[in-house]
C-alpha positions in Angstrom: 0.0 0.0 0.0 1.4 3.4 -0.9 2.0 6.0 1.8 -0.3 9.0 1.4 1.1 12.2 -0.1 1.6 15.0 2.3 -1.0 17.7 1.9 -0.1 21.3 2.7 -2.1 23.0 5.4 -2.5 26.6 6.1 -1.6 27.5 9.7 -4.5 27.5 12.1 -4.9 29.0 15.5 -4.8 26.5 18.3 -8.0 25.5 20.1 -6.6 26.5 23.4 -5.2 30.1 23.8 -2.0 30.8 25.6 -2.0 32.0 29.2 -2.6 35.8 29.5 -3.7 38.5 31.8 -7.3 39.7 31.9 -6.8 42.4 29.3 -4.7 40.3 27.0 -6.0 37.9 24.3 -7.0 35.2 26.8 -9.5 37.5 28.6 -10.3 39.9 25.8 -13.2 42.3 25.4 -15.8 39.8 24.3 -15.0 37.5 27.3 -15.1 40.3 29.8 -18.4 41.6 28.4 -19.9 38.1 28.7 -18.5 37.7 32.2 -20.2 41.0 33.2 -23.5 39.8 31.9 -23.2 36.4 33.6 -22.2 38.0 36.9 -25.5 39.8 37.0 -27.4 36.5 36.4 -25.5 35.0 39.3 -27.4 37.3 41.7 -30.1 34.6 41.5 -30.5 33.3 45.1 -30.6 29.8 43.8 -27.0 30.3 42.7 -25.9 32.3 45.7 -26.9 29.7 48.2 -24.3 27.4 46.8 -21.6 29.7 48.3 -22.5 30.0 52.0 -20.0 32.9 52.6 -21.3 35.1 49.8 -24.9 34.1 50.5 -24.5 35.7 53.9 -23.2 38.9 52.3 -26.2 38.8 49.8 -28.6 38.5 52.7 -26.9 41.3 54.5 -27.4 43.5 51.4 -31.1 42.7 51.4 -31.3 43.7 55.1 -29.5 47.0 54.6 -31.5 47.7 51.4 -34.7 47.5 53.5 -33.1 49.8 56.1 -32.3 52.2 53.3 -36.0 52.5 52.7 -37.0 52.5 56.4 -34.1 53.1 58.8 -36.3 52.3 61.8 -37.6 49.0 60.4 -35.9 47.0 63.2 -36.3 49.7 65.9 -34.8 53.1 66.7 -31.7 53.8 64.7 -29.3 56.7 64.4 -28.3 55.6 60.8 -29.4 57.8 58.0 -30.9 56.7 54.7 -27.7 57.7 53.0 -25.5 55.7 55.4 -27.6 52.5 55.0 -27.7 53.1 51.2 -23.9 53.3 51.0 -23.5 50.1 53.1 -26.0 48.4 50.8 -24.1 49.5 47.6 -20.8 48.3 49.0 -22.2 44.9 49.9 -23.9 44.5 46.5 -20.6 45.4 44.8 -18.8 42.8 47.0 -21.2 40.1 45.8 -20.9 41.3 42.2 -17.1 41.1 42.3 -17.4 37.5 43.6 -19.9 36.7 40.8 -17.6 38.3 38.3 -14.6 36.2 39.4 -16.5 33.0 38.9 -18.1 34.1 35.6 -14.7 35.1 34.3 -13.2 31.7 35.2 -16.1 30.0 33.6 -15.9 32.2 30.5 -13.0 30.4 28.9 -14.7 27.1 29.2 -17.9 28.4 27.6 -15.9 29.9 24.8 -14.1 26.6 24.2 -17.4 24.8 24.2 -18.9 27.2 21.7 -15.9 26.7 19.4 -16.3 22.9 19.7 -20.0 23.1 19.0 -19.3 25.0 15.9 -17.0 22.2 14.8 -19.7 19.6 15.5 -22.2 21.1 13.2 -24.5 18.7 11.3 -22.3 16.4 9.3 -23.2 13.9 6.6 -21.7 10.5 6.0 -21.5 7.9 3.2 -22.6 4.8 5.0 -21.9 1.3 3.5 -25.1 -0.7 3.4 -25.4 -4.5 3.3 -25.0 -5.0 -0.5 -21.9 -2.8 -0.6 -23.7 0.3 -1.8 -23.1 3.8 -0.3 -25.9 5.9 1.0 -25.7 9.5 2.3 -27.1 9.9 5.8 -26.9 12.4 8.6 -24.1 11.8 11.1 -26.7 11.7 13.8 -28.2 8.7 12.1 -25.0 6.6 12.5 -24.9 3.8 15.0 -22.0 2.0 16.6 -20.7 -0.6 14.2 -21.7 1.2 11.0 -19.1 1.4 8.2 -18.5 4.7 6.5 -16.2 5.8 3.8 -14.5 9.2 4.0 -12.8 10.6 0.9 -10.2 13.4 0.6 -11.3 16.9 1.9 -14.3 15.3 3.8 -14.9 15.6 7.5 -15.0 12.3 9.5 -18.6 12.2 10.7 -18.2 10.2 13.9 -15.5 8.6 16.2 -14.3 5.4 14.7 -11.5 3.0 13.9 -9.8 2.7 10.5 -10.3 -0.8 9.1 -9.0 -0.1 5.6 -6.9 2.5 3.9 -4.2 5.0 4.9 -4.4 8.8 4.8 -3.3 12.0 6.3 -5.9 13.5 8.7 -6.0 17.1 9.9 -6.7 17.0 13.7 -6.1 20.7 14.4 -9.6 21.3 15.5 -8.9 19.0 18.4 -5.2 19.4 19.1 -4.5 22.8 17.7 -1.6 21.3 15.8 -1.8 22.1 12.0 0.6 19.3 10.9 -1.5 16.3 9.6 -1.1 12.9 11.1 -1.2 9.5 9.4 -4.1 7.2 10.1 -4.0 3.6 9.0 -5.6 0.3 9.6 -3.9 -2.3 11.8 -2.1 0.1 14.1 -3.0 0.1 17.8 -2.6 3.9 18.2 -2.9 5.3 14.6 -6.2 3.7 13.7 -8.3 5.8 16.0 -10.1 8.8 14.4 -12.3 11.5 15.8 -15.5 13.0 14.5 -15.1 16.5 13.1 -11.5 16.0 11.9 -10.7 16.2 8.2 -9.2 13.7 5.8 -6.8 15.6 3.5 -5.4 12.8 1.4 -6.5 9.5 0.0 -9.6 7.8 1.7 -10.4 5.7 4.7 -13.0 3.1 5.5 -14.0 3.6 9.1 -16.1 1.5 11.6 -18.0 3.8 13.9 -17.2 3.3 17.6 -19.5 5.9 19.3 -23.2 6.6 19.4 -24.5 10.1 18.5 -24.1 12.4 21.5 -21.3 10.3 23.0 -18.5 11.1 20.6 -15.1 12.4 21.8 -16.1 15.9 20.7 -19.4 15.7 22.5 -17.6 14.7 25.7 -15.1 17.5 25.3 -18.0 20.0 25.1 -19.5 18.7 28.2 -16.2 18.6 30.1 -15.0 22.1 29.3 -18.3 23.6 30.5 -16.8 24.2 33.9 -20.0 25.7 35.3 -21.3 22.3 35.9 -18.1 20.9 37.3 -18.0 18.8 40.5 -16.2 20.3 43.5 -13.0 18.5 44.5 -12.8 16.8 48.0 -10.4 19.5 49.3 -12.6 22.2 47.9 -15.7 20.7 49.6 -13.8 20.4 52.9 -12.7 24.0 52.7 -16.3 25.1 51.9 -17.5 23.3 55.0 -14.9 25.0 57.1 -15.7 28.4 55.7 -19.4 27.7 56.3 -18.8 26.8 59.9 -16.7 29.9 60.5 -19.4 32.0 58.9 -22.1 30.5 61.1 -20.0 31.1 64.2 -19.4 34.8 63.3 -23.1 35.3 62.6 -23.9 34.0 66.0 -21.1 36.2 67.6 -22.4 39.3 65.8 -26.0 38.6 66.8 -24.9 38.2 70.4 -23.3 41.7 70.3 -26.7 43.4 70.0 -27.8 42.7 73.6 -24.3 43.4 74.8 -24.4 46.8 73.1 -27.8 47.5 74.5 -26.6 46.8 78.0 -23.5 49.0 77.5 -25.8 51.7 76.0 -23.7 51.7 72.8 -25.3 53.1 69.7 -25.0 50.2 67.3 -27.2 50.1 64.2 -28.3 47.0 62.4 -26.3 48.1 59.4 -23.2 48.2 61.6 -23.8 44.6 62.8 -24.2 43.5 59.1 -20.9 45.3 58.3 -19.3 43.5 61.3 -20.4 40.1 60.0 -19.1 40.8 56.5 -15.8 41.9 57.9 -15.5 38.9 60.2 -16.3 36.1 57.7 -13.7 35.1 55.1 -15.3 36.8 52.2 -12.1 37.0 50.1 -11.5 33.3 49.8 -15.3 32.7 49.7 -15.5 34.9 46.6 -12.5 33.4 44.9 -12.7 29.7 45.8 -14.8 28.6 42.9 -12.7 30.6 40.4 -9.5 29.0 41.7 -10.9 25.5 41.0 -12.3 26.4 37.5 -9.0 28.1 36.6 -7.1 24.9 37.6 -9.0 23.0 34.9 -8.5 25.9 32.5 -4.7 25.7 33.0 -4.7 22.1 31.9 -6.6 23.1 28.7 -3.9 25.7 28.0 -1.4 22.9 28.2 -3.7 21.1 25.7 -4.8 18.6 28.3 -8.5 17.7 28.8 -9.4 17.0 32.4 -12.6 15.1 33.0 -13.0 16.9 36.4 -11.2 19.1 38.8 -10.7 16.0 40.9 -8.1 14.7 38.5 -6.2 18.0 38.5 -6.2 18.2 42.3 -5.2 14.6 42.6 -2.2 15.3 40.4 -1.1 17.9 43.0 -1.2 15.2 45.7 0.5 12.4 43.8 3.2 10.4 45.6 4.3 8.1 42.8 4.8 8.7 39.1 4.9 5.7 36.8 6.7 6.6 33.6 7.2 4.7 30.4 10.7 4.9 29.1 10.2 5.5 25.4 8.8 8.9 24.6 8.7 10.0 28.2 12.2 9.7 29.5 13.9 9.2 26.2 13.2 10.9 22.9 11.6 7.7 21.6 14.0 6.9 18.8 17.3 5.2 19.3 20.2 7.0 17.8 23.7 5.9 16.6 26.2 7.1 19.1 29.3 5.0 18.4 30.9 2.6 15.9 33.1 -0.1 17.4 35.2 -2.2 15.0 36.3 -5.7 15.7 40.0 -6.6 15.8 41.6 -6.4 12.4 39.0 -4.0 11.0 39.7 -0.3 10.5 37.2 2.3 11.9 37.0 3.8 8.4 35.9 0.6 6.8 33.2 0.0 9.5 32.0 3.6 9.1 31.7 3.3 5.3 29.9 0.0 5.6 27.5 1.3 8.2 26.6 4.2 5.9 26.0 1.9 2.9 24.0 -0.6 5.0 21.6 2.3 5.9 20.9 3.6 2.4 17.5 2.0 2.3 16.7 2.0 6.0 14.1 4.8 6.5 13.5 4.1 10.1 14.7 6.7 12.6 17.5 4.4 13.7 18.6 3.9 10.1 18.6 7.6 9.3 20.5 8.3 12.5 23.2 5.7 11.5 23.6 7.2 8.1 23.9 10.7 9.5 26.4 9.6 12.2 28.5 7.7 9.6 28.7 10.7 7.3 29.8 12.9 10.2 32.5 10.4 11.0 33.9 10.4 7.5 31.8 8.1 5.3 31.3 9.2 1.8 28.8 8.3 -1.0 30.2 5.9 -3.6 29.8 5.7 -7.3 26.8 3.7 -8.3 25.1 3.6 -4.9 21.9 5.0 -6.5 21.7 1.7 -8.4 22.1 -0.4 -5.3 19.3 -2.9 -4.3 18.0 -2.4 -0.8 17.0 -5.2 1.5 14.3 -4.1 3.9 14.1 -5.1 7.5 11.8 -8.0 8.4 10.7 -9.6 11.6 12.0 -12.9 10.3 15.5 -11.9 9.3 15.9 -9.0 11.7 18.4 -7.5 9.2 18.5 -4.9 6.5 21.1 -3.8 4.1 22.3 -3.0 0.5 23.5 -5.0 -2.5 25.9 -2.7 -4.4 26.6 -2.8 -8.2 30.3 -3.6 -7.5 29.3 -6.9 -5.9 29.5 -5.9 -2.2 26.7 -7.3 0.0 26.4 -5.3 3.2 24.0 -6.3 6.1 23.3 -4.8 9.5 20.9 -6.0 12.2 20.7 -7.9 15.4 24.0 -9.4 16.4 22.7 -13.0 16.6 20.9 -12.7 13.2 24.0 -11.3 11.5 26.2 -13.9 13.1 23.9 -16.7 11.9 23.7 -15.1 8.4 27.5 -15.0 7.8 27.9 -18.5 9.2 25.1 -20.1 7.0 25.7 -18.1 3.8 29.5 -17.6 3.8 30.7 -20.2 6.3 32.8 -17.5 8.0 33.6 -17.6 11.7 32.3 -15.0 14.1 35.1 -12.7 15.3 36.1 -13.7 18.8 35.8 -10.2 20.3 32.2 -9.6 18.9 30.7 -11.0 22.1 32.8 -8.6 24.3 31.8 -5.6 22.1 28.2 -6.6 22.4 28.3 -6.9 26.1 30.2 -3.6 26.3 27.3 -1.8 24.5 24.7 -3.6 26.6 26.3 -2.5 29.8 25.9 1.1 28.7 22.2 0.6 28.3 22.4 0.7 24.5 21.4 -1.7 21.7 24.1 -3.3 19.5 23.7 -3.9 15.8 26.3 -5.9 13.9 27.6 -4.9 10.4 28.8 -7.4 7.9 30.4 -7.0 4.4 30.7 -10.0 2.1 30.4 -12.3 5.1 32.9 -10.5 7.3 31.6 -9.0 10.5 33.2 -5.6 10.8 32.0 -4.4 14.1 29.1 -3.0 16.1 26.8 0.0 15.8 25.8 1.4 19.2 22.2 2.6 19.3 21.4 4.6 22.4 18.2 5.8 23.9 18.9 9.5 24.1 17.5 11.1 27.2 15.1 14.1 26.7 16.7 17.4 27.5 16.5 18.4 31.1 14.8 15.1 32.2 17.3 14.6 35.0 16.6 18.0 36.4 12.9 17.4 36.3 13.3 14.1 38.1 15.4 15.9 40.8 12.6 18.5 41.2 10.0 15.8 41.6 12.2 14.2 44.3 12.5 17.5 46.1 8.7 17.7 46.2 8.6 14.2 47.7 7.4 12.4 44.6 8.8 9.0 43.9 9.5 8.1 40.2 9.3 4.6 38.7 10.3 3.8 35.2 8.4 0.8 33.6 9.8 -0.6 30.4 10.0 -3.8 28.4 13.7 -3.5 28.0 16.2 -5.9 29.6 17.3 -5.2 33.2 20.8 -4.0 32.2 19.6 -1.4 29.7 16.7 -0.3 31.9 19.0 0.2 34.9 21.5 2.3 33.0 18.7 4.6 31.6 17.1 4.9 35.0 20.4 5.9 36.6 21.2 8.4 33.9 17.7 10.0 34.2 17.9 10.0 38.0 14.8 7.9 38.7 14.1 6.2 42.0 13.1 2.8 40.8 12.9 0.7 37.6 10.8 -2.2 36.5 12.3 -4.0 33.5 10.8 -6.5 31.1 7.4 -5.4 32.3 4.2 -6.9 30.8 1.1 -4.8 30.6 -0.6 -6.6 33.5 2.5 -5.8 35.7 1.7 -2.1 35.5 -1.7 -2.8 37.1 0.0 -4.9 39.8 2.5 -2.1 40.5 -0.2 0.5 40.8 -2.3 -1.6 43.2 0.8 -2.2 45.3 1.6 1.5 45.6 -2.0 2.3 46.4 -2.2 -0.4 49.1 0.6 1.5 50.8 -1.5 4.7 50.9 0.1 6.4 47.9 -1.6 8.3 45.1 -0.3 7.1 41.7 -0.2 8.8 38.3 0.7 7.1 35.0 0.5 7.6 31.2 -0.6 5.3 28.5 -1.9 5.1 25.0 -2.7 1.4 24.1 -5.7 -0.8 24.8 -3.5 -2.9 27.1 -2.9 0.3 29.2 -6.6 0.9 29.8 -6.8 -1.2 33.0 -3.8 0.5 34.6 -5.1 4.0 33.5 -8.5 3.2 35.1 -6.8 2.0 38.3 -4.4 5.0 38.7 -5.5 8.0 40.7 -4.3 10.1 37.8 -4.4 8.5 34.4 -3.2 10.5 31.4 -4.1 9.0 28.0 -2.6 10.1 24.7 -5.0 11.6 22.2 -3.4 9.4 19.5 -4.1 6.4 21.6 -6.9 3.9 21.4 -10.5 4.7 22.5 -10.4 2.2 25.5 -7.3 4.1 26.8 -9.0 7.5 26.4 -12.2 6.3 28.1 -10.3 4.7 31.0 -8.2 7.8 31.8 -9.3 10.9 33.6 -7.1 13.2 31.6 -6.3 13.2 27.9 -3.3 14.9 26.4 -4.3 16.4 23.0 -0.6 16.8 22.0 0.1 13.1 22.8 3.3 14.1 24.8 3.9 11.6 27.7 6.0 14.2 29.5 2.9 16.2 30.1 2.5 14.1 33.2 5.3 16.1 34.8 3.6 19.4 33.9 0.3 18.1 35.2 1.8 17.5 38.7 3.0 21.1 38.7 -0.5 22.4 37.6 -2.1 20.4 40.4 0.3 21.6 43.0 -0.1 25.2 41.8 -3.9 24.9 42.3 -3.5 23.6 45.8 -1.0 26.2 46.7 -3.1 29.0 45.3 -6.1 27.9 47.3 -4.0 27.7 50.5 -2.2 31.0 49.9 -5.5 32.9 49.3 -7.2 31.2 52.3 -4.2 32.4 54.5 -4.4 35.9 53.0 -8.2 36.0 53.6 -8.1 35.0 57.2 -5.2 37.4 57.9 -7.2 40.2 56.3 -10.1 39.5 58.6 -7.9 39.7 61.7 -6.7 43.2 60.6 -10.2 44.4 59.9 -11.3 43.8 63.5 -9.0 46.7 64.5 -11.0 49.0 62.3 -14.6 47.9 63.1 -14.6 46.7 66.7 -13.3 50.0 68.2 -15.6 52.0 66.0 -18.7 50.1 67.3 -18.0 50.3 71.1 -15.7 53.4 71.4 -18.6 55.6 72.6 -19.6 53.1 75.4 -16.1 52.0 76.2 -13.6 54.8 75.6 -10.8 52.6 76.6 -11.1 50.8 73.3 -9.6 53.8 71.6 -6.2 52.1 72.4 -7.2 49.5 69.7 -7.8 52.2 67.1 -4.2 51.8 66.0 -5.1 53.1 62.5 -6.3 56.4 63.9 -9.5 56.3 61.8 -11.5 59.5 61.6 -15.0 58.5 62.8 -16.8 55.3 63.6 -18.8 55.6 60.4 -15.8 56.1 58.2 -14.0 53.2 59.9 -16.9 50.8 59.1 -17.2 52.1 55.5 -13.4 52.0 55.0 -13.3 48.3 56.1 -16.2 47.4 53.9 -14.8 49.2 50.8 -11.4 47.5 51.3 -13.1 44.2 51.7 -14.9 44.7 48.4 -11.9 46.0 46.5 -9.5 43.3 47.5 -11.6 40.7 45.6 -11.1 42.1 42.0 -7.5 42.9 42.9 -6.9 39.2 43.6 -8.9 37.8 40.6 -5.8 37.8 38.3 -3.8 35.9 40.9 -6.7 33.4 41.4 -6.9 32.7 37.7 -3.2 32.7 37.0 -2.2 30.8 40.1 0.4 31.4 42.7 3.9 30.8 41.3 4.9 27.2 41.9 8.4 26.3 42.8 9.6 22.7 43.0 10.4 22.7 46.7 9.4 20.6 49.7 5.9 21.1 51.2 7.4 22.5 54.4 9.5 25.1 52.5 6.5 26.2 50.4 4.3 26.3 53.6 6.6 28.7 55.4 7.1 30.8 52.2 3.4 31.3 51.7 2.8 31.9 55.4 5.2 34.7 55.4 4.2 36.2 52.0 0.4 35.8 52.2 -0.1 35.6 56.0 2.0 38.6 57.0 1.1 40.4 53.8 -2.6 39.7 54.6 -2.1 41.3 58.0 -0.3 44.4 56.7 -2.3 45.2 53.6 -5.6 46.1 55.4 -3.9 48.5 57.8 -2.5 50.4 54.8 -5.5 50.1 52.5 -8.2 50.9 55.2 -6.2 54.0 56.4 -5.9 55.3 52.8 -9.6 54.8 52.2 -10.4 56.5 55.5 -8.4 59.5 54.5 -10.3 59.7 51.3 -13.7 59.5 53.0 -12.7 62.2 55.5 -12.4 64.6 52.6 -15.9 63.9 51.3 -17.9 63.3 54.6 
């Protein structure tokens, strides 16, 4: 079967935009406008009640709004219509800022969903019926198991598996990558196709593997609509904690009314509402949902699809990473790194023979050998364009060239080449060949023997080249307390060498697919969270068992369905990025919670003295900010409380900067930065606002 001819594609913008600030492309004018509209819709009490902290603020705004109309609604009051109205306005703005933060975080997901829906517009398919005829039907009429033929420049109507043909497919609508990929029958990972992608060469016969409404594109649309996401366990726990704190502070504020009456302190209902709002952790309550949604969004910007926030959060808590060698730790293609001649053979002769033996070898290893030999001094020979190539086969495990001058050159597995020269030329195997072979194996490389006219000349060393910076990344993971395990089908010697060079903690060699599942279960039985990558059908059980399973988009449907994350770039090293994203989300939530609680402590020094200073003049000692009047103190604290929310929205969406350090170091760093900072900021901010109010009151 002929390979399809490459089809030029015009560059296309990726599905997932790069990270940006609010005013940049990622959060441009259309997204901001839509977020403003959605934030108003979120004033619906049915939505507000889902966030207990902000629901209390919303109720407080209702109470002060009623007092604005009738200041004596709950009894005698010294508060004016204007004062109650200002308090109401500040509380409404506080709730609105919280709504805006959540709407802005949701906006990207909704924009992605709209883009995907545009892709999944009504398609038509040429279905193969029983007698072999083709009939044109709507894609929505296709059922699992139907056969459809897709010609060049046609869209694939539904998820399926290629059962005949080979063609280039443009998957940029899913991956954002404009370069086409080859799809062909009989391949475990290259036979899977997705509805909405485009065939740009030749044709394919596809068996449908999904029902209408359950295609990969449909599932992507549902998953990126973050508004309907499930809260993560940590987020639920924090919400419960914030709810309990809010309830306690509501009770405390309510108990102050009789105390104030006994002390004959003039406290208005609006002041008590302001006290509650200042006491409860409104900052983290307003931003908590946005932090979770933004965590999922960050995975999308890395071209990873998360089925839920739980998967992203679990990545941040992972204890063990199970990594495949090929494509994750190494570049995936072995490369020629040395040529070792046997005794009596010159290096120049071996170099030239290795080059000529690779003339017709189009594998990455073959091209690497030819390039290496040319760099070492090999030169093209006269008549090599008329040479006859011998392709590699699983039976012979050799390839080579038959030159016009009569030379027969072969390269391949050492045992196969040794058997070849013995059977066809009755030549002995060089006595030092075994030593050279063992020397290469001890270095974790693969040896290939080279023979010319029955004489074995030496060995080509093919090495698994480590990905750039992989050792540093392994060291960073170890610093974070994450254990790394390499699983490979290689022999123990090669696997041990690669693992040592990459700096991994453990290696499992000659591993069969079922051993991955056993390894994951063993780690989980010891209380560890496990993450792994995979792309084949045989990886599906292990991906489903792992706490974090990252499937490659180019992988099989069973693998993608078993995983809880899908990498649209099909880059196994994304697992390392995913850990950083998960930890960043957890750190961001912890940092802003610390900042919020520290803020509340500082605000007490503004409001409490203002409430009781007339009845208890001694409390003036607590008025360390020197605020002008009790009214300006309360309003300044409320205004600061409202303004801090939009100021922290970019940080909640972007995330606190993550550094690969131990949990203890990160804890103390964030405690000093966000804890101490959260204490100091209100003193400065409230004082500046008070000075401004003093000029207008």
